C-alpha positions in Angstrom: -17.4 49.3 -4.1 -17.1 52.4 -6.4 -20.0 54.3 -4.6 -19.0 57.6 -2.9 -19.3 56.4 0.7 -16.8 53.6 -0.1 -14.3 56.0 -1.7 -11.7 55.6 1.1 -12.0 51.8 1.4 -8.8 50.0 0.3 -7.8 46.3 -0.3 -10.4 45.2 -2.8 -7.6 43.7 -4.9 -6.8 41.4 -2.0 -10.4 40.2 -1.8 -10.3 39.5 -5.5 -7.0 37.5 -5.1 -8.5 35.5 -2.2 -11.7 34.8 -4.2 -9.6 33.6 -7.2 -7.5 31.3 -5.1 -10.6 29.8 -3.4 -12.5 29.3 -6.7 -9.5 27.3 -8.0 -9.7 24.9 -5.0 -13.4 24.8 -4.2 -15.5 26.5 -6.9 -18.7 28.2 -5.9 -18.4 27.4 -2.2 -17.1 30.5 -0.4 -18.9 33.8 -1.1 -17.3 37.2 -1.4 -19.5 38.3 1.5 -17.8 35.7 3.8 -14.4 36.6 2.4 -14.9 40.3 3.2 -16.1 39.4 6.7 -13.3 37.1 7.5 -10.6 39.4 5.9 -11.9 42.3 8.0 -11.7 40.2 11.2 -8.2 39.1 10.4 -7.0 42.6 9.4 -8.3 43.9 12.8 -6.5 41.2 14.6 -3.2 41.7 12.7 -3.4 45.4 13.5 -3.5 44.7 17.2 -7.3 44.4 17.6 -9.5 41.6 19.0 -9.7 38.1 17.4 -13.3 37.1 17.4 -15.5 34.3 15.9 -17.8 35.3 13.0 -20.6 33.1 11.5 -20.1 32.1 7.9 -22.5 30.8 5.3 -23.4 34.1 3.6 -24.6 34.1 0.0 -23.7 36.8 -2.5 -26.4 38.8 -4.2 -26.7 39.2 -8.0 -27.0 42.9 -8.1 -24.7 45.6 -6.8 -26.2 49.1 -6.8 -24.2 52.2 -5.8 -27.4 53.8 -4.6 -27.6 51.2 -1.9 -24.3 52.4 -0.4 -25.5 56.0 -0.6 -28.7 55.0 1.1 -27.5 52.6 3.7 -24.1 53.9 4.9 -24.1 56.8 7.3 -22.5 60.0 6.0 -19.5 61.7 7.7 -21.7 64.7 8.5 -24.3 62.8 10.5 -25.4 64.1 13.9 -25.0 62.0 17.1 -28.8 61.7 17.3 -28.8 60.5 13.7 -26.0 58.1 14.3 -27.7 56.5 17.4 -31.0 56.3 15.5 -29.3 54.7 12.5 -27.7 52.0 14.6 -30.7 51.7 16.9 -32.9 50.9 14.0 -30.6 47.9 13.3 -30.8 46.6 16.9 -27.5 48.2 18.1 -27.0 50.3 21.2 -24.8 53.3 22.0 -21.9 51.1 23.1 -22.0 49.4 19.7 -22.2 52.6 17.8 -19.3 54.3 19.6 -17.2 51.2 19.4 -17.7 51.0 15.6 -16.7 54.6 15.2 -13.5 53.5 17.0 -12.6 51.7 13.8 -11.4 55.2 12.8 -8.3 54.4 14.9 -7.1 52.9 11.6 -7.1 54.5 8.2 -7.4 57.9 6.5 -10.0 60.3 5.3 -10.1 62.4 2.1 -9.9 66.2 2.6 -13.4 66.7 1.1 -14.9 65.0 4.2 -13.4 67.4 6.7 -11.6 70.5 5.2 -14.5 72.8 6.0 -13.9 72.1 9.7 -10.3 73.5 9.2 -11.2 76.5 7.0 -14.8 77.5 6.8 -17.0 75.8 9.4 -20.7 76.2 8.6 -20.0 79.2 6.4 -18.4 81.3 9.2 -15.0 81.7 7.3 -13.3 80.3 10.5 -12.2 76.9 11.6 -14.5 74.7 13.8 -14.0 76.0 17.3 -14.2 72.4 18.6 -11.1 71.5 16.6 -7.6 71.9 18.1 -6.1 75.0 16.4 -2.7 73.3 15.7 -4.5 70.3 14.1 -6.6 72.7 12.0 -3.4 74.3 10.7 -1.9 71.0 9.8 -5.0 69.9 8.0 -5.0 73.1 5.9 -1.4 72.3 4.9 -2.3 68.7 4.1 -5.3 69.7 2.0 -3.4 72.4 0.1 -2.2 69.4 -2.1 -5.0 68.1 -4.4 -6.2 64.7 -3.5 -4.9 65.0 0.1 -5.7 62.5 2.9 -5.2 62.7 6.7 -5.0 59.9 9.2 -8.2 59.6 11.2 -6.2 58.8 14.4 -4.1 61.9 15.1 -2.1 60.3 17.9 1.5 61.5 18.2 3.2 59.6 16.8 0.3 58.9 14.4 -0.8 55.2 14.4 -3.0 54.9 11.4 -2.3 51.1 11.0 -2.6 50.1 14.7 -5.9 49.1 16.1 -6.0 50.6 19.6 -8.1 53.0 21.7 -5.9 56.1 21.2 -8.5 57.5 18.9 -10.8 58.0 21.8 -8.2 59.9 23.7 -7.5 62.1 20.7 -11.1 63.1 20.2 -11.3 64.0 23.9 -8.4 66.4 23.2 -10.4 68.1 20.3 -8.3 66.2 17.7 -11.1 64.5 15.8 -10.9 64.7 12.0 -14.5 64.0 11.0 -17.2 66.1 12.6 -19.1 63.0 14.0 -15.9 61.8 15.6 -15.6 65.0 17.5 -19.3 65.2 18.4 -19.4 61.9 20.2 -16.7 63.1 22.6 -18.9 66.0 23.8 -22.5 64.9 23.3 -24.0 63.7 26.7 -25.4 60.6 25.0 -22.0 59.3 24.0 -19.3 61.1 25.9 -19.4 58.7 28.8 -18.9 55.8 26.5 -16.0 57.6 24.8 -14.4 58.1 28.3 -14.8 54.4 29.1 -13.1 53.3 25.9 -10.3 55.9 26.2 -9.6 54.6 29.7 -9.8 50.8 28.9 -8.4 49.4 25.7 -9.6 45.9 26.4 -13.2 47.1 27.0 -13.1 48.9 23.7 -11.8 45.8 21.9 -14.4 43.5 23.5 -17.3 45.8 22.6 -15.9 46.3 19.1 -15.9 42.5 18.5 -19.5 42.3 19.8 -20.6 45.1 17.5 -18.9 43.7 14.5 -20.6 40.3 14.9 -23.9 42.1 15.2 -23.3 44.2 12.1 -22.1 41.2 10.2 -25.5 39.5 10.8 -27.5 42.3 9.2 -29.5 41.7 6.1 -27.5 38.7 5.0 -28.5 36.2 2.3 -28.2 32.5 3.2 -29.2 29.2 1.6 -29.5 28.8 -2.1 -30.5 31.4 -4.6 
C-alpha cells in the first residue's frame, strides 16, 4: 500500500479497523482481500454508484512487494493502446477498460501526475493543447502550493465524492486531469464508448459493476495456504 502507484489511495485505516473488529468476532475467517473488495463495493454504492454482488473466499498472501504494484498497475501516462492491451491481457474489453477509468469520477490526483500538462507538455514549454485553457490555469494555481491535489472530476460544481458519469462529459469538454483520461475521449478506439457513458449514467454504472467483478476475480488466492 506504500508503493508509488498507490500514493493517492485513502482509507487504509478503515480497512484495518474492519479487520480488527472481524478478528475479535471470528478469528482468521475473513481475509483483508475480501474486506477491501467488499468495502470498495460499498463505498461505490454509498457514493451513488451501483450495488453489485461480489464473490468472496479470497485468501491473503504472505508477502507484500511494492515492486508488484509498480509492475502490475498501469501508470497515469499510459497510452490508449497500452491501456487496452493491459486490460485485454486480463480478459477485459474496451467497455470494461473505459468503465474502470470512470472511477476517476471520485477522488483526487497529486500534481506530479499531471502538472506537465498544464505547464510544459512534452517539453514544449506550453500547456497541453488538448486541455481546456481555463482548467490549465487553475491547475497551475493549485500546484503552486507544495503537495497540491486536484479533483479528477472537474464538473462544476466539482463532485469528487459522487459516483456518476459526469466525468465522461468533462473529458469530452477537454477537462480531463490525467493524460490517459483525456486521450480516451478522442482516440477512435475509445471515444464512442466515452460518448455512450456520458449520455447514459445507468449504462456506465452497469458496465462498471461488470468490470469490477471481472477485475476482482483476477489472480486471487483461494483455499488453504
